[in-house]
N, C-alpha and C positions, 0 to 999 in steps of 0.2 A: 504494500500500500504506500501511496505517496503523500508525504506530509510537508506542509510549508510551516516553518517556525518563524514567527514574527516577533522579534525581541531585540532590544538594543544593547543588552549586556553581553559583550563578547564571551566572557568566561562562562556565563550560563548557557549561551548558545552552543559553545563547544562541548560542554558537559552533556547537555540534553541530546545534541546531535549524535554524539558517540553512543550514548545509551540506546537511542532509538534505532540506530543502525545495527547494533548488537542484537536487537529484538526483531530484526527483519524488515524494518521500514526504510524506504527511500526517503531521505530527509533533505530539504533545501531550506535556505534561510533568507530572511529579509531583515535588515537592521533598521530600516526607516519606514515610515508610512508610505512615502512615494514609491519605494522599491516594492513594498508589499502590494500596493494597488496595481503597479505595472505588471507584477508577476501573475496575479489572479486574473488580470485582463487578458493575458496571453496564454497561460498554461492552466491545465485542470489539476486539481488536487482532491484527494479523498478527504483530507482533514487539514484545517488550518488551526494551529495553536497560536493564539493572538494575545500579545500584551497590549493593553489599551493605552498605557502611558508611554507613547513614543516621542522621541525628541522633536519631530517636525509636525506633530499633529495628533489628533484623536484616532486611536485604533478602530473606533466604531465605524469610521469611513470604509474600512475593509469589509465589514459586515454588510454595509449598505451597498457596496459595489457588487458583492457576491449575490445578494438578493435581487439587485437590479438585473443581473445577468440570468437570474433564475437557476443558478448553479445548485447542484445537489451536494455541494461540499459541506461536510460537517464542520462545526466550529467549537473549539474549546478555548475559553477565555482564561488568561492568566491575570489575577487581580491581587492588589495589596489589601491588607486588613481593613483599611479605612476607605475603600472604594465601593461602598454598598450601592450608591446611586448608579454608578457606571455599570456595575455588575447587573443590576436589575434592568437597566436600559438595554444592555447587550442581549440578555435573555429574551426580552420583549421583541427585539429586532430579529430574533431567530437563532441565536447561539444555542448549542445543544447542552452545554454544561460549563462549569467554571471550576478552577482550582486556585486556592489562595497561596500566595508566596509567604514564607518559604514552604516547600513541599518535598516529600521524599519521591525519588524517581519511581519507586514501585507504585506509589499512589497515582502518579502521572500515567503510567502504563495501564493501570487498572481502569482509570477513567477513559483512556483512549479505547481500550477493548470494549468497555461498556457502551460507548457511543457507537462503535462499529457494529456491535451485536444488535443494538436497537435499529440502526440504519439499514442493515442488510439481512439480518436473520431473525427479525421479530422478537428480539430480546434473548433468544437462546444462543448458547455457544456452539450448538450443533446445527449445521446448515445441510439440507438434503436437496440435491438436484440431480436429475438424470441418472439415477442409480448410484450416485456418489454421496458419501457422508463425510462432511468436512468438520473437523473439530477445531474451532477457531482458537481455543485456549492452548491446546497442545500442538497446533499447527500440523495436524496429521489428516490424511485423506484415505478413506477406505472405499473399496469397490466390492460390493456383495460380501462385505465383512472382511475382505482381504486388504491388508495395509499396503498402500502403494509406496514403493521406494522412490520418492521424488527428491530431486535436488531442491535447494532453496528457491532458485529461480523458476523451476518447474511448478513448485507449489504456488509461488506468487503469481505466475502467469495463469494457472488454472483458476485460482481464486478471483483474479481480475476479470477473467472471462465469465465466470459464474455470476459475479456481482453485476455484470453488465449483460445479463441473459437477454438473448434476442436482439441485441444491439450490435451493429457492425462496428468493429474496432479496427482502425487502420494499423498497419505495421508501425507507422510513426508514433501513433498514440500508445501502442503497447510498449514500444521501446522507451518512450519518454517516461511512462509511468513506472517502469521497472528498473530503469537505469539512470533516470534523471534528465534534466534539460540539456546537459552537455551532449547527449546522444544525438541532438539535432545535427551535429557536424559529421556524423558517420557517413561513409561513402554509400553504404547500402544496408539493408536490414535482413540479409540472408540468414543471419543467426536466429531470427525469429522462427523461420521455417524449420530449422533444426530442432528448436525447443518444442514446437508444435508436433513435429513428427515423433519425438520421443514420448511426449504426453499421450498421443494417440496409441502408440504401441503398448505403453504400460496400462492404459485404461482398457483397451480391447483384450489384452492378455489376461486380464482379471475377469473377463466375461461380461463386461458392460459395454453397451452401445456407445459408439463414438458420437458425441454430441457437438463436436467442434466442426463447424462448417467453414470451408475456404470459399471466399468470394473473390473470384479471379480478378487480379489486377487491383484489388482494393484492400482486403484484409481478412479478418476472421470474426466469427461470432459463435456463441454457445447457444444451442437451441434444444429444447426438450419437447417441442410440440409438433415435430415433423416438418416444420417450415424450412 
């Protein structure tokens, strides 16, 4: 999953970014309001972790921009102890949750997981699609009860496809979400095909129908309705 961390404290940014990457998230940063608005205007994120007290303006503008775009991006607000009004306003504008500084990284991870469960899996940590059972907490996927031996990128790719069920995802979109914005400079995206091929082989070997459809010249989508 792809996260944008909007925070002006470089030390905190480095600490959180390292922790999130260790937990399987692609994480990018914005140190200012302007940079954050520019990023959400160009790129898609599954979650934005947003400090409201930015040096060049009110972080609430980022929420307004996302809602203006009707983006499905989840929002987690970082707040100080004395920022009740801003916290309430942020939640009323559509933020999904908040966490108060200082916080333990384990609490941050728990809140992120909770938001993602509510957003994509109806509150459960188990997601079932197309004969697959995905344990979001353990980061494991089973097919007909058989554990699939997936690499981290294969897991992330399959989860991204499932989260966007029946939606066409271009190779560029997949690469950007799984490897970060710098992937824009790649010469080609042939490596996506190799990951898809490996996923299909592992899924069908477990006796489950291949639900990953190739849309020639465009990309891929995960379908479970025969379309």
